[in-house]
PQR file of N, CA, C, O and H, with PARSE charges and radii, in Angstrom:
ATOM      1  N   MET A   1      93.250-111.461  -7.767 -0.4000 1.5000
ATOM      2  CA  MET A   1      93.711-111.128  -9.594 -0.0000 2.0000
ATOM      3  C   MET A   1      94.698-112.157  -9.936  0.5500 1.7000
ATOM      4  O   MET A   1      95.493-112.663  -9.144 -0.5500 1.4000
ATOM      5  N   GLU A   2      94.524-112.543 -11.743 -0.4000 1.5000
ATOM      6  CA  GLU A   2      94.697-113.520 -12.389 -0.0000 2.0000
ATOM      7  C   GLU A   2      96.568-113.289 -12.294  0.5500 1.7000
ATOM      8  O   GLU A   2      97.097-112.180 -12.364 -0.5500 1.4000
ATOM      9  H   GLU A   2      93.878-112.132 -12.387  0.4000 1.0000
ATOM     10  N   ASP A   3      97.344-114.621 -12.124 -0.4000 1.5000
ATOM     11  CA  ASP A   3      98.780-114.178 -12.899 -0.0000 2.0000
ATOM     12  C   ASP A   3      98.970-113.941 -14.145  0.5500 1.7000
ATOM     13  O   ASP A   3      98.433-114.589 -15.043 -0.5500 1.4000
ATOM     14  H   ASP A   3      96.914-115.522 -12.067  0.4000 1.0000
ATOM     15  N   LEU A   4      99.588-113.191 -14.279 -0.4000 1.5000
ATOM     16  CA  LEU A   4      99.911-112.645 -15.718 -0.0000 2.0000
ATOM     17  C   LEU A   4     100.811-113.717 -16.297  0.5500 1.7000
ATOM     18  O   LEU A   4     101.688-114.355 -15.714 -0.5500 1.4000
ATOM     19  H   LEU A   4     100.024-112.664 -13.549  0.4000 1.0000
ATOM     20  N   MET A   5     100.346-113.802 -17.797 -0.4000 1.5000
ATOM     21  CA  MET A   5     101.681-114.698 -18.844 -0.0000 2.0000
ATOM     22  C   MET A   5     102.486-114.081 -18.994  0.5500 1.7000
ATOM     23  O   MET A   5     102.321-112.903 -19.310 -0.5500 1.4000
ATOM     24  H   MET A   5      99.633-113.284 -18.271  0.4000 1.0000
ATOM     25  N   ARG A   6     103.800-114.674 -18.813 -0.4000 1.5000
ATOM     26  CA  ARG A   6     104.935-114.591 -19.477 -0.0000 2.0000
ATOM     27  C   ARG A   6     104.757-113.881 -20.587  0.5500 1.7000
ATOM     28  O   ARG A   6     103.700-114.062 -21.192 -0.5500 1.4000
ATOM     29  H   ARG A   6     103.933-115.631 -18.555  0.4000 1.0000
ATOM     30  N   TYR A   7     105.494-113.150 -20.987 -0.4000 1.5000
ATOM     31  CA  TYR A   7     105.844-112.396 -22.491 -0.0000 2.0000
ATOM     32  C   TYR A   7     105.690-113.734 -23.421  0.5500 1.7000
ATOM     33  O   TYR A   7     104.674-114.007 -24.062 -0.5500 1.4000
ATOM     34  H   TYR A   7     106.352-113.003 -20.496  0.4000 1.0000
ATOM     35  N   ASP A   8     107.096-114.652 -23.368 -0.4000 1.5000
ATOM     36  CA  ASP A   8     107.573-115.805 -23.894 -0.0000 2.0000
ATOM     37  C   ASP A   8     106.065-116.694 -24.468  0.5500 1.7000
ATOM     38  O   ASP A   8     105.723-116.888 -25.635 -0.5500 1.4000
ATOM     39  H   ASP A   8     107.921-114.430 -22.848  0.4000 1.0000
ATOM     40  N   GLU A   9     105.234-117.196 -22.957 -0.4000 1.5000
ATOM     41  CA  GLU A   9     104.485-117.915 -23.247 -0.0000 2.0000
ATOM     42  C   GLU A   9     103.227-117.010 -23.928  0.5500 1.7000
ATOM     43  O   GLU A   9     102.567-117.716 -24.690 -0.5500 1.4000
ATOM     44  H   GLU A   9     105.511-117.038 -22.010  0.4000 1.0000
ATOM     45  N   ILE A  10     102.670-115.431 -23.825 -0.4000 1.5000
ATOM     46  CA  ILE A  10     102.230-115.022 -24.746 -0.0000 2.0000
ATOM     47  C   ILE A  10     102.434-115.620 -26.514  0.5500 1.7000
ATOM     48  O   ILE A  10     101.837-116.250 -27.388 -0.5500 1.4000
ATOM     49  H   ILE A  10     103.207-114.857 -23.206  0.4000 1.0000
ATOM     50  N   VAL A  11     103.437-115.055 -26.302 -0.4000 1.5000
ATOM     51  CA  VAL A  11     104.330-115.060 -27.881 -0.0000 2.0000
ATOM     52  C   VAL A  11     104.425-116.337 -28.427  0.5500 1.7000
ATOM     53  O   VAL A  11     104.297-116.566 -29.630 -0.5500 1.4000
ATOM     54  H   VAL A  11     103.922-114.544 -25.593  0.4000 1.0000
ATOM     55  N   SER A  12     104.667-117.252 -27.489 -0.4000 1.5000
ATOM     56  CA  SER A  12     104.404-118.831 -28.321 -0.0000 2.0000
ATOM     57  C   SER A  12     103.136-119.499 -28.375  0.5500 1.7000
ATOM     58  O   SER A  12     102.977-120.548 -28.998 -0.5500 1.4000
ATOM     59  H   SER A  12     104.771-117.065 -26.512  0.4000 1.0000
ATOM     60  N   VAL A  13     102.085-118.820 -27.631 -0.4000 1.5000
ATOM     61  CA  VAL A  13     100.650-119.450 -27.846 -0.0000 2.0000
ATOM     62  C   VAL A  13     100.063-118.904 -29.004  0.5500 1.7000
ATOM     63  O   VAL A  13      99.375-119.527 -29.812 -0.5500 1.4000
ATOM     64  H   VAL A  13     102.214-117.967 -27.125  0.4000 1.0000
ATOM     65  N   LEU A  14     100.383-117.653 -29.049 -0.4000 1.5000
ATOM     66  CA  LEU A  14      99.876-116.824 -30.342 -0.0000 2.0000
ATOM     67  C   LEU A  14     100.625-117.459 -31.937  0.5500 1.7000
ATOM     68  O   LEU A  14      99.850-117.935 -32.767 -0.5500 1.4000
ATOM     69  H   LEU A  14     100.942-117.147 -28.392  0.4000 1.0000
ATOM     70  N   GLY A  15     101.967-117.417 -32.209 -0.4000 1.5000
ATOM     71  CA  GLY A  15     102.598-118.076 -32.647 -0.0000 2.0000
ATOM     72  C   GLY A  15     101.884-119.268 -33.580  0.5500 1.7000
ATOM     73  O   GLY A  15     101.508-119.366 -34.748 -0.5500 1.4000
ATOM     74  H   GLY A  15     102.596-117.031 -31.535  0.4000 1.0000
ATOM     75  N   TYR A  16     101.912-120.045 -32.490 -0.4000 1.5000
ATOM     76  CA  TYR A  16     101.059-121.606 -32.792 -0.0000 2.0000
ATOM     77  C   TYR A  16     100.226-121.542 -33.056  0.5500 1.7000
ATOM     78  O   TYR A  16     100.077-122.277 -34.033 -0.5500 1.4000
ATOM     79  H   TYR A  16     102.218-119.965 -31.541  0.4000 1.0000
ATOM     80  N   ALA A  17      98.774-120.723 -32.636 -0.4000 1.5000
ATOM     81  CA  ALA A  17      97.484-120.221 -33.265 -0.0000 2.0000
ATOM     82  C   ALA A  17      97.404-119.740 -34.713  0.5500 1.7000
ATOM     83  O   ALA A  17      96.634-119.797 -35.672 -0.5500 1.4000
ATOM     84  H   ALA A  17      98.895-120.126 -31.843  0.4000 1.0000
ATOM     85  N   GLY A  18      99.006-119.062 -34.262 -0.4000 1.5000
ATOM     86  CA  GLY A  18      98.482-118.090 -36.197 -0.0000 2.0000
ATOM     87  C   GLY A  18      99.624-118.999 -36.960  0.5500 1.7000
ATOM     88  O   GLY A  18     100.039-118.399 -37.952 -0.5500 1.4000
ATOM     89  H   GLY A  18      99.631-119.016 -33.483  0.4000 1.0000
ATOM     90  N   GLY A  19     100.261-120.314 -36.764 -0.4000 1.5000
ATOM     91  CA  GLY A  19     100.233-120.819 -37.714 -0.0000 2.0000
ATOM     92  C   GLY A  19      99.729-122.502 -38.118  0.5500 1.7000
ATOM     93  O   GLY A  19     100.352-123.386 -38.705 -0.5500 1.4000
ATOM     94  H   GLY A  19      99.924-120.802 -35.958  0.4000 1.0000
ATOM     95  N   HIS A  20      98.386-122.490 -37.546 -0.4000 1.5000
ATOM     96  CA  HIS A  20      97.478-123.597 -37.134 -0.0000 2.0000
ATOM     97  C   HIS A  20      96.743-123.054 -37.509  0.5500 1.7000
ATOM     98  O   HIS A  20      95.758-123.710 -37.168 -0.5500 1.4000
ATOM     99  H   HIS A  20      97.880-121.772 -37.069  0.4000 1.0000
ATOM    100  N   ASP A  21      96.361-122.150 -38.082 -0.4000 1.5000
ATOM    101  CA  ASP A  21      95.003-121.268 -38.100 -0.0000 2.0000
ATOM    102  C   ASP A  21      93.865-121.526 -36.946  0.5500 1.7000
ATOM    103  O   ASP A  21      92.805-122.052 -37.285 -0.5500 1.4000
ATOM    104  H   ASP A  21      97.161-121.618 -38.359  0.4000 1.0000
ATOM    105  N   GLN A  22      94.066-121.195 -35.738 -0.4000 1.5000
ATOM    106  CA  GLN A  22      93.527-121.829 -34.915 -0.0000 2.0000
ATOM    107  C   GLN A  22      92.801-120.351 -34.059  0.5500 1.7000
ATOM    108  O   GLN A  22      93.417-119.288 -34.134 -0.5500 1.4000
ATOM    109  H   GLN A  22      94.927-120.767 -35.462  0.4000 1.0000
ATOM    110  N   VAL A  23      91.849-120.405 -33.496 -0.4000 1.5000
ATOM    111  CA  VAL A  23      91.085-119.343 -32.882 -0.0000 2.0000
ATOM    112  C   VAL A  23      91.511-119.146 -31.489  0.5500 1.7000
ATOM    113  O   VAL A  23      91.447-120.123 -30.743 -0.5500 1.4000
ATOM    114  H   VAL A  23      91.349-121.269 -33.435  0.4000 1.0000
ATOM    115  N   VAL A  24      91.959-117.964 -31.005 -0.4000 1.5000
ATOM    116  CA  VAL A  24      92.677-117.841 -29.613 -0.0000 2.0000
ATOM    117  C   VAL A  24      91.161-116.260 -29.096  0.5500 1.7000
ATOM    118  O   VAL A  24      90.401-115.453 -29.631 -0.5500 1.4000
ATOM    119  H   VAL A  24      92.012-117.170 -31.611  0.4000 1.0000
ATOM    120  N   ARG A  25      91.666-116.819 -27.576 -0.4000 1.5000
ATOM    121  CA  ARG A  25      90.731-115.839 -26.971 -0.0000 2.0000
ATOM    122  C   ARG A  25      91.861-115.066 -26.175  0.5500 1.7000
ATOM    123  O   ARG A  25      92.551-115.663 -25.349 -0.5500 1.4000
ATOM    124  H   ARG A  25      92.283-117.474 -27.142  0.4000 1.0000
ATOM    125  N   ILE A  26      92.055-113.509 -26.492 -0.4000 1.5000
ATOM    126  CA  ILE A  26      92.849-112.805 -25.603 -0.0000 2.0000
ATOM    127  C   ILE A  26      92.356-111.889 -24.484  0.5500 1.7000
ATOM    128  O   ILE A  26      91.602-110.976 -24.818 -0.5500 1.4000
ATOM    129  H   ILE A  26      91.495-113.024 -27.163  0.4000 1.0000
ATOM    130  N   THR A  27      92.688-112.020 -23.205 -0.4000 1.5000
ATOM    131  CA  THR A  27      92.015-111.398 -22.607 -0.0000 2.0000
ATOM    132  C   THR A  27      93.411-110.092 -22.360  0.5500 1.7000
ATOM    133  O   THR A  27      94.636-110.089 -22.244 -0.5500 1.4000
ATOM    134  H   THR A  27      93.301-112.762 -22.935  0.4000 1.0000
ATOM    135  N   THR A  28      92.435-109.244 -22.378 -0.4000 1.5000
ATOM    136  CA  THR A  28      93.649-107.126 -22.348 -0.0000 2.0000
ATOM    137  C   THR A  28      93.913-107.131 -20.810  0.5500 1.7000
ATOM    138  O   THR A  28      93.033-107.874 -20.377 -0.5500 1.4000
ATOM    139  H   THR A  28      91.439-109.247 -22.472  0.4000 1.0000
ATOM    140  N   THR A  29      94.395-106.848 -20.131 -0.4000 1.5000
ATOM    141  CA  THR A  29      95.125-106.507 -18.921 -0.0000 2.0000
ATOM    142  C   THR A  29      94.427-105.190 -17.864  0.5500 1.7000
ATOM    143  O   THR A  29      94.647-104.848 -16.703 -0.5500 1.4000
ATOM    144  H   THR A  29      95.110-106.244 -20.482  0.4000 1.0000
ATOM    145  N   ASP A  30      93.414-104.655 -19.045 -0.4000 1.5000
ATOM    146  CA  ASP A  30      91.996-104.138 -18.632 -0.0000 2.0000
ATOM    147  C   ASP A  30      90.633-104.878 -18.632  0.5500 1.7000
ATOM    148  O   ASP A  30      89.498-104.408 -18.553 -0.5500 1.4000
ATOM    149  H   ASP A  30      93.236-104.933 -19.989  0.4000 1.0000
ATOM    150  N   GLN A  31      91.039-106.124 -18.737 -0.4000 1.5000
ATOM    151  CA  GLN A  31      89.932-107.183 -18.617 -0.0000 2.0000
ATOM    152  C   GLN A  31      88.877-107.101 -19.621  0.5500 1.7000
ATOM    153  O   GLN A  31      87.673-107.205 -19.387 -0.5500 1.4000
ATOM    154  H   GLN A  31      91.961-106.506 -18.801  0.4000 1.0000
ATOM    155  N   HIS A  32      89.631-106.833 -21.190 -0.4000 1.5000
ATOM    156  CA  HIS A  32      88.674-107.094 -22.238 -0.0000 2.0000
ATOM    157  C   HIS A  32      88.783-108.606 -22.784  0.5500 1.7000
ATOM    158  O   HIS A  32      89.560-109.468 -22.373 -0.5500 1.4000
ATOM    159  H   HIS A  32      90.610-106.749 -21.379  0.4000 1.0000
ATOM    160  N   GLU A  33      87.910-108.714 -23.712 -0.4000 1.5000
ATOM    161  CA  GLU A  33      88.009-110.321 -24.542 -0.0000 2.0000
ATOM    162  C   GLU A  33      88.065-109.975 -26.223  0.5500 1.7000
ATOM    163  O   GLU A  33      87.219-109.339 -26.852 -0.5500 1.4000
ATOM    164  H   GLU A  33      87.279-108.013 -24.046  0.4000 1.0000
ATOM    165  N   VAL A  34      89.246-110.552 -26.719 -0.4000 1.5000
ATOM    166  CA  VAL A  34      88.954-110.059 -28.019 -0.0000 2.0000
ATOM    167  C   VAL A  34      89.045-111.753 -28.264  0.5500 1.7000
ATOM    168  O   VAL A  34      89.470-112.593 -27.471 -0.5500 1.4000
ATOM    169  H   VAL A  34      89.933-111.068 -26.208  0.4000 1.0000
ATOM    170  N   VAL A  35      88.367-112.005 -29.959 -0.4000 1.5000
ATOM    171  CA  VAL A  35      88.543-113.435 -30.306 -0.0000 2.0000
ATOM    172  C   VAL A  35      88.939-113.751 -31.536  0.5500 1.7000
ATOM    173  O   VAL A  35      88.288-113.408 -32.523 -0.5500 1.4000
ATOM    174  H   VAL A  35      88.022-111.323 -30.604  0.4000 1.0000
ATOM    175  N   GLY A  36      89.857-114.320 -31.595 -0.4000 1.5000
ATOM    176  CA  GLY A  36      90.387-113.947 -33.309 -0.0000 2.0000
ATOM    177  C   GLY A  36      91.402-114.841 -33.785  0.5500 1.7000
ATOM    178  O   GLY A  36      92.111-115.474 -33.003 -0.5500 1.4000
ATOM    179  H   GLY A  36      90.386-114.598 -30.793  0.4000 1.0000
ATOM    180  N   ILE A  37      91.529-114.944 -35.336 -0.4000 1.5000
ATOM    181  CA  ILE A  37      92.973-115.937 -35.345 -0.0000 2.0000
ATOM    182  C   ILE A  37      94.142-115.055 -35.978  0.5500 1.7000
ATOM    183  O   ILE A  37      94.098-114.347 -36.984 -0.5500 1.4000
ATOM    184  H   ILE A  37      90.953-114.430 -35.972  0.4000 1.0000
ATOM    185  N   PRO A  38      94.904-115.231 -35.349 -0.5600 1.5000
ATOM    186  CA  PRO A  38      96.408-114.714 -35.503  0.2800 2.0000
ATOM    187  C   PRO A  38      96.502-114.560 -36.965  0.5500 1.7000
ATOM    188  O   PRO A  38      96.378-115.568 -37.660 -0.5500 1.4000
ATOM    189  N   THR A  39      96.777-113.027 -37.690 -0.4000 1.5000
ATOM    190  CA  THR A  39      97.498-113.365 -38.816 -0.0000 2.0000
ATOM    191  C   THR A  39      98.757-112.822 -39.289  0.5500 1.7000
ATOM    192  O   THR A  39      99.369-113.025 -40.338 -0.5500 1.4000
ATOM    193  H   THR A  39      96.877-112.208 -37.125  0.4000 1.0000
ATOM    194  N   SER A  40      99.053-111.961 -38.116 -0.4000 1.5000
ATOM    195  CA  SER A  40     100.336-111.794 -37.865 -0.0000 2.0000
ATOM    196  C   SER A  40     100.905-111.463 -36.796  0.5500 1.7000
ATOM    197  O   SER A  40     100.236-110.688 -36.113 -0.5500 1.4000
ATOM    198  H   SER A  40      98.556-111.796 -37.264  0.4000 1.0000
ATOM    199  N   LEU A  41     101.963-111.775 -36.353 -0.4000 1.5000
ATOM    200  CA  LEU A  41     102.610-111.440 -34.988 -0.0000 2.0000
ATOM    201  C   LEU A  41     103.722-111.167 -35.098  0.5500 1.7000
ATOM    202  O   LEU A  41     104.523-111.793 -35.792 -0.5500 1.4000
ATOM    203  H   LEU A  41     102.506-112.405 -36.908  0.4000 1.0000
ATOM    204  N   ASP A  42     104.058-109.805 -34.176 -0.4000 1.5000
ATOM    205  CA  ASP A  42     105.168-108.775 -35.005 -0.0000 2.0000
ATOM    206  C   ASP A  42     105.719-108.279 -33.760  0.5500 1.7000
ATOM    207  O   ASP A  42     105.173-107.469 -33.011 -0.5500 1.4000
ATOM    208  H   ASP A  42     103.407-109.297 -33.612  0.4000 1.0000
ATOM    209  N   THR A  43     107.172-108.992 -33.557 -0.4000 1.5000
ATOM    210  CA  THR A  43     107.823-108.986 -31.722 -0.0000 2.0000
ATOM    211  C   THR A  43     109.036-107.531 -32.197  0.5500 1.7000
ATOM    212  O   THR A  43     110.018-107.527 -31.455 -0.5500 1.4000
ATOM    213  H   THR A  43     107.616-109.650 -34.166  0.4000 1.0000
ATOM    214  N   HIS A  44     109.042-106.811 -32.881 -0.4000 1.5000
ATOM    215  CA  HIS A  44     110.042-105.845 -33.239 -0.0000 2.0000
ATOM    216  C   HIS A  44     109.341-104.327 -32.125  0.5500 1.7000
ATOM    217  O   HIS A  44     108.175-103.989 -31.923 -0.5500 1.4000
ATOM    218  H   HIS A  44     108.244-106.814 -33.484  0.4000 1.0000
ATOM    219  N   VAL A  45     110.258-103.911 -31.770 -0.4000 1.5000
ATOM    220  CA  VAL A  45     109.804-102.762 -30.443 -0.0000 2.0000
ATOM    221  C   VAL A  45     109.867-101.686 -31.210  0.5500 1.7000
ATOM    222  O   VAL A  45     110.112-100.526 -30.880 -0.5500 1.4000
ATOM    223  H   VAL A  45     111.206-104.185 -31.934  0.4000 1.0000
ATOM    224  N   THR A  46     109.596-102.201 -32.416 -0.4000 1.5000
ATOM    225  CA  THR A  46     108.634-100.832 -32.967 -0.0000 2.0000
ATOM    226  C   THR A  46     106.999-101.140 -33.580  0.5500 1.7000
ATOM    227  O   THR A  46     106.236-100.371 -34.165 -0.5500 1.4000
ATOM    228  H   THR A  46     109.397-103.143 -32.684  0.4000 1.0000
ATOM    229  N   ALA A  47     106.865-102.257 -33.274 -0.4000 1.5000
ATOM    230  CA  ALA A  47     105.789-102.933 -33.976 -0.0000 2.0000
ATOM    231  C   ALA A  47     105.031-103.025 -32.212  0.5500 1.7000
ATOM    232  O   ALA A  47     104.297-102.409 -31.439 -0.5500 1.4000
ATOM    233  H   ALA A  47     107.485-102.881 -32.799  0.4000 1.0000
ATOM    234  N   HIS A  48     105.805-104.197 -32.339 -0.4000 1.5000
ATOM    235  CA  HIS A  48     105.193-105.023 -30.701 -0.0000 2.0000
ATOM    236  C   HIS A  48     103.656-105.426 -30.749  0.5500 1.7000
ATOM    237  O   HIS A  48     103.045-105.129 -29.722 -0.5500 1.4000
ATOM    238  H   HIS A  48     106.402-104.697 -32.967  0.4000 1.0000
ATOM    239  N   GLU A  49     102.943-106.025 -31.713 -0.4000 1.5000
ATOM    240  CA  GLU A  49     101.471-106.395 -31.918 -0.0000 2.0000
ATOM    241  C   GLU A  49     101.055-107.694 -32.333  0.5500 1.7000
ATOM    242  O   GLU A  49     101.929-108.559 -32.409 -0.5500 1.4000
ATOM    243  H   GLU A  49     103.439-106.266 -32.547  0.4000 1.0000
ATOM    244  N   VAL A  50      99.926-107.974 -32.604 -0.4000 1.5000
ATOM    245  CA  VAL A  50      99.397-109.023 -33.289 -0.0000 2.0000
ATOM    246  C   VAL A  50      98.178-108.659 -33.659  0.5500 1.7000
ATOM    247  O   VAL A  50      97.434-108.074 -32.871 -0.5500 1.4000
ATOM    248  H   VAL A  50      99.216-107.271 -32.543  0.4000 1.0000
ATOM    249  N   TYR A  51      97.765-109.005 -35.092 -0.4000 1.5000
ATOM    250  CA  TYR A  51      96.798-108.527 -36.005 -0.0000 2.0000
ATOM    251  C   TYR A  51      96.033-110.090 -36.188  0.5500 1.7000
ATOM    252  O   TYR A  51      96.576-110.934 -36.900 -0.5500 1.4000
ATOM    253  H   TYR A  51      98.369-109.480 -35.731  0.4000 1.0000
ATOM    254  N   LEU A  52      94.630-110.408 -35.426 -0.4000 1.5000
ATOM    255  CA  LEU A  52      93.628-111.033 -35.870 -0.0000 2.0000
ATOM    256  C   LEU A  52      92.650-110.729 -36.298  0.5500 1.7000
ATOM    257  O   LEU A  52      91.959-109.758 -35.989 -0.5500 1.4000
ATOM    258  H   LEU A  52      94.188-109.722 -34.847  0.4000 1.0000
ATOM    259  N   ARG A  53      92.431-111.670 -37.209 -0.4000 1.5000
ATOM    260  CA  ARG A  53      91.281-112.232 -37.917 -0.0000 2.0000
ATOM    261  C   ARG A  53      89.743-112.481 -37.527  0.5500 1.7000
ATOM    262  O   ARG A  53      89.465-113.665 -37.341 -0.5500 1.4000
ATOM    263  H   ARG A  53      92.992-112.459 -37.459  0.4000 1.0000
ATOM    264  N   PRO A  54      88.950-111.776 -37.411 -0.5600 1.5000
ATOM    265  CA  PRO A  54      87.828-112.284 -35.975  0.2800 2.0000
ATOM    266  C   PRO A  54      87.300-113.875 -37.064  0.5500 1.7000
ATOM    267  O   PRO A  54      87.740-114.220 -38.160 -0.5500 1.4000
ATOM    268  N   ALA A  55      86.303-114.484 -36.252 -0.4000 1.5000
ATOM    269  CA  ALA A  55      86.094-115.727 -36.747 -0.0000 2.0000
ATOM    270  C   ALA A  55      85.114-115.466 -37.873  0.5500 1.7000
ATOM    271  O   ALA A  55      85.074-116.131 -38.907 -0.5500 1.4000
ATOM    272  H   ALA A  55      85.945-114.203 -35.361  0.4000 1.0000
ATOM    273  N   ASP A  56      84.118-114.166 -37.507 -0.4000 1.5000
ATOM    274  CA  ASP A  56      83.051-114.170 -38.140 -0.0000 2.0000
ATOM    275  C   ASP A  56      83.651-112.837 -38.991  0.5500 1.7000
ATOM    276  O   ASP A  56      84.071-111.747 -38.603 -0.5500 1.4000
ATOM    277  H   ASP A  56      84.151-113.625 -36.666  0.4000 1.0000
ATOM    278  N   PRO A  57      83.504-113.395 -40.241 -0.5600 1.5000
ATOM    279  CA  PRO A  57      83.521-112.707 -41.628  0.2800 2.0000
ATOM    280  C   PRO A  57      83.739-111.387 -41.957  0.5500 1.7000
ATOM    281  O   PRO A  57      84.562-110.708 -42.571 -0.5500 1.4000
ATOM    282  N   SER A  58      82.426-111.224 -41.160 -0.4000 1.5000
ATOM    283  CA  SER A  58      81.810-109.453 -41.282 -0.0000 2.0000
ATOM    284  C   SER A  58      82.299-108.760 -40.137  0.5500 1.7000
ATOM    285  O   SER A  58      81.618-107.772 -39.864 -0.5500 1.4000
ATOM    286  H   SER A  58      81.758-111.775 -40.661  0.4000 1.0000
ATOM    287  N   GLU A  59      83.322-108.983 -39.339 -0.4000 1.5000
ATOM    288  CA  GLU A  59      83.642-108.111 -38.588 -0.0000 2.0000
ATOM    289  C   GLU A  59      85.516-107.619 -39.072  0.5500 1.7000
ATOM    290  O   GLU A  59      86.174-108.602 -39.412 -0.5500 1.4000
ATOM    291  H   GLU A  59      83.875-109.787 -39.561  0.4000 1.0000
ATOM    292  N   VAL A  60      86.086-106.616 -39.092 -0.4000 1.5000
ATOM    293  CA  VAL A  60      87.091-106.279 -39.191 -0.0000 2.0000
ATOM    294  C   VAL A  60      88.368-107.018 -38.330  0.5500 1.7000
ATOM    295  O   VAL A  60      88.138-107.652 -37.300 -0.5500 1.4000
ATOM    296  H   VAL A  60      85.551-105.818 -38.816  0.4000 1.0000
ATOM    297  N   GLU A  61      89.193-106.921 -38.663 -0.4000 1.5000
ATOM    298  CA  GLU A  61      90.898-107.467 -38.852 -0.0000 2.0000
ATOM    299  C   GLU A  61      91.538-106.391 -37.286  0.5500 1.7000
ATOM    300  O   GLU A  61      91.429-105.176 -37.451 -0.5500 1.4000
ATOM    301  H   GLU A  61      89.381-106.406 -39.500  0.4000 1.0000
ATOM    302  N   ILE A  62      91.772-106.573 -36.754 -0.4000 1.5000
ATOM    303  CA  ILE A  62      91.869-105.900 -35.352 -0.0000 2.0000
ATOM    304  C   ILE A  62      93.614-106.161 -35.125  0.5500 1.7000
ATOM    305  O   ILE A  62      94.279-107.132 -35.483 -0.5500 1.4000
ATOM    306  H   ILE A  62      91.861-107.560 -36.620  0.4000 1.0000
ATOM    307  N   ALA A  63      93.957-105.191 -34.561 -0.4000 1.5000
ATOM    308  CA  ALA A  63      95.823-105.116 -34.147 -0.0000 2.0000
ATOM    309  C   ALA A  63      95.301-104.987 -32.495  0.5500 1.7000
ATOM    310  O   ALA A  63      94.303-104.369 -32.126 -0.5500 1.4000
ATOM    311  H   ALA A  63      93.416-104.402 -34.271  0.4000 1.0000
ATOM    312  N   VAL A  64      96.234-105.724 -31.640 -0.4000 1.5000
ATOM    313  CA  VAL A  64      96.510-105.733 -30.297 -0.0000 2.0000
ATOM    314  C   VAL A  64      97.671-105.156 -29.795  0.5500 1.7000
ATOM    315  O   VAL A  64      98.501-105.434 -30.661 -0.5500 1.4000
ATOM    316  H   VAL A  64      97.045-106.226 -31.940  0.4000 1.0000
ATOM    317  N   SER A  65      98.200-104.566 -28.985 -0.4000 1.5000
ATOM    318  CA  SER A  65      99.490-104.571 -28.454 -0.0000 2.0000
ATOM    319  C   SER A  65     100.004-105.648 -27.687  0.5500 1.7000
ATOM    320  O   SER A  65      98.983-106.126 -27.192 -0.5500 1.4000
ATOM    321  H   SER A  65      97.526-104.340 -28.282  0.4000 1.0000
ATOM    322  N   LEU A  66     100.860-106.248 -27.331 -0.4000 1.5000
ATOM    323  CA  LEU A  66     101.288-107.466 -27.030 -0.0000 2.0000
ATOM    324  C   LEU A  66     101.600-107.630 -25.822  0.5500 1.7000
ATOM    325  O   LEU A  66     101.633-108.690 -25.197 -0.5500 1.4000
ATOM    326  H   LEU A  66     101.690-105.861 -27.733  0.4000 1.0000
ATOM    327  N   GLU A  67     102.005-105.833 -25.211 -0.4000 1.5000
ATOM    328  CA  GLU A  67     101.677-105.494 -24.303 -0.0000 2.0000
ATOM    329  C   GLU A  67     100.823-105.442 -23.054  0.5500 1.7000
ATOM    330  O   GLU A  67     101.076-105.678 -21.872 -0.5500 1.4000
ATOM    331  H   GLU A  67     101.978-104.972 -25.719  0.4000 1.0000
ATOM    332  N   ALA A  68      99.186-104.866 -24.014 -0.4000 1.5000
ATOM    333  CA  ALA A  68      98.438-104.828 -23.331 -0.0000 2.0000
ATOM    334  C   ALA A  68      97.376-106.446 -23.163  0.5500 1.7000
ATOM    335  O   ALA A  68      96.179-106.584 -22.911 -0.5500 1.4000
ATOM    336  H   ALA A  68      98.981-104.675 -24.974  0.4000 1.0000
ATOM    337  N   ILE A  69      98.183-107.192 -23.364 -0.4000 1.5000
ATOM    338  CA  ILE A  69      97.820-108.743 -23.809 -0.0000 2.0000
ATOM    339  C   ILE A  69      98.454-109.528 -21.940  0.5500 1.7000
ATOM    340  O   ILE A  69      99.532-109.487 -21.347 -0.5500 1.4000
ATOM    341  H   ILE A  69      99.155-107.080 -23.569  0.4000 1.0000
ATOM    342  N   SER A  70      97.116-110.139 -21.627 -0.4000 1.5000
ATOM    343  CA  SER A  70      97.444-110.223 -19.618 -0.0000 2.0000
ATOM    344  C   SER A  70      97.677-112.047 -20.478  0.5500 1.7000
ATOM    345  O   SER A  70      98.584-112.847 -20.245 -0.5500 1.4000
ATOM    346  H   SER A  70      96.240-110.172 -22.109  0.4000 1.0000
ATOM    347  N   SER A  71      96.735-112.176 -21.267 -0.4000 1.5000
ATOM    348  CA  SER A  71      96.767-114.019 -21.667 -0.0000 2.0000
ATOM    349  C   SER A  71      95.857-114.547 -22.582  0.5500 1.7000
ATOM    350  O   SER A  71      94.767-114.042 -22.850 -0.5500 1.4000
ATOM    351  H   SER A  71      95.998-111.527 -21.456  0.4000 1.0000
ATOM    352  N   VAL A  72      96.409-115.777 -23.154 -0.4000 1.5000
ATOM    353  CA  VAL A  72      96.023-115.843 -24.084 -0.0000 2.0000
ATOM    354  C   VAL A  72      95.618-117.140 -24.216  0.5500 1.7000
ATOM    355  O   VAL A  72      96.512-117.807 -23.695 -0.5500 1.4000
ATOM    356  H   VAL A  72      97.295-116.188 -22.937  0.4000 1.0000
ATOM    357  N   GLU A  73      94.838-117.801 -24.590 -0.4000 1.5000
ATOM    358  CA  GLU A  73      94.097-118.713 -24.471 -0.0000 2.0000
ATOM    359  C   GLU A  73      93.574-119.614 -25.920  0.5500 1.7000
ATOM    360  O   GLU A  73      92.970-118.891 -26.712 -0.5500 1.4000
ATOM    361  H   GLU A  73      94.112-117.259 -25.013  0.4000 1.0000
ATOM    362  N   LEU A  74      93.707-120.891 -26.305 -0.4000 1.5000
ATOM    363  CA  LEU A  74      93.275-122.067 -27.561 -0.0000 2.0000
ATOM    364  C   LEU A  74      91.842-122.076 -27.067  0.5500 1.7000
ATOM    365  O   LEU A  74      91.369-122.466 -25.999 -0.5500 1.4000
ATOM    366  H   LEU A  74      94.198-121.478 -25.661  0.4000 1.0000
ATOM    367  N   VAL A  75      91.162-121.424 -28.371 -0.4000 1.5000
ATOM    368  CA  VAL A  75      89.354-121.465 -28.110 -0.0000 2.0000
ATOM    369  C   VAL A  75      89.360-123.016 -28.691  0.5500 1.7000
ATOM    370  O   VAL A  75      88.307-123.650 -28.767 -0.5500 1.4000
ATOM    371  H   VAL A  75      91.546-121.107 -29.239  0.4000 1.0000
TER
END
């Protein structure tokens, strides 16, 4: 099993990608993959999520809980 990324690493990559309009691939703790461009990153305890705009404009923006993310990579 892969090591999970640290929380601060996840937030750093998502913040960089969102600030530079870069596509990321998120792997969740249950091994699902989500690809998109971070549009909003909220680390406040009441939200704790990232919103992603899909690369395909026909798809809907989604939110992913930061707790559900095991790794993030720039695509």
